[in-house]
C-alpha positions in Angstrom: 123.0 30.0 84.6 122.3 29.0 80.6 119.6 31.6 80.7 122.1 34.3 82.1 124.4 33.5 79.2 121.7 33.3 76.8 119.7 35.9 77.2 121.9 38.6 79.9 119.0 38.2 82.5 117.2 35.7 84.4 113.1 37.2 84.6 111.0 35.7 86.6 107.1 36.7 86.7 105.0 36.4 89.8 101.2 35.2 89.2 100.2 36.7 92.1 100.9 40.2 91.5 101.8 40.2 88.0 105.0 41.6 88.3 108.0 40.5 86.1 111.4 40.6 87.9 114.5 40.5 86.0 118.1 39.9 87.2 121.3 40.9 85.3 124.5 38.9 85.7 126.1 40.9 89.1 122.4 40.6 91.0 122.6 36.9 90.1 126.0 36.6 91.1 125.6 38.5 94.6 122.2 36.0 95.5 124.2 32.8 95.1 127.4 34.4 97.0 124.8 35.4 100.0 123.2 32.5 99.6 126.6 30.4 99.9 128.2 32.4 102.7 127.4 30.9 106.5 126.1 33.8 108.4 126.1 31.6 111.6 121.9 32.0 111.4 120.4 28.7 110.4 117.2 30.5 109.9 115.9 28.7 106.3 112.8 31.8 105.5 
């Protein structure tokens, strides 16, 4: 979360397709909230 506080976004570059994906604070919070909420399904992928 230090990168988010410093830059205001987190950017990831895919070496396979060459696309850069940028996520802002609401998107990052949603990703982590979804990862922490149990869905009842133990599927990892």
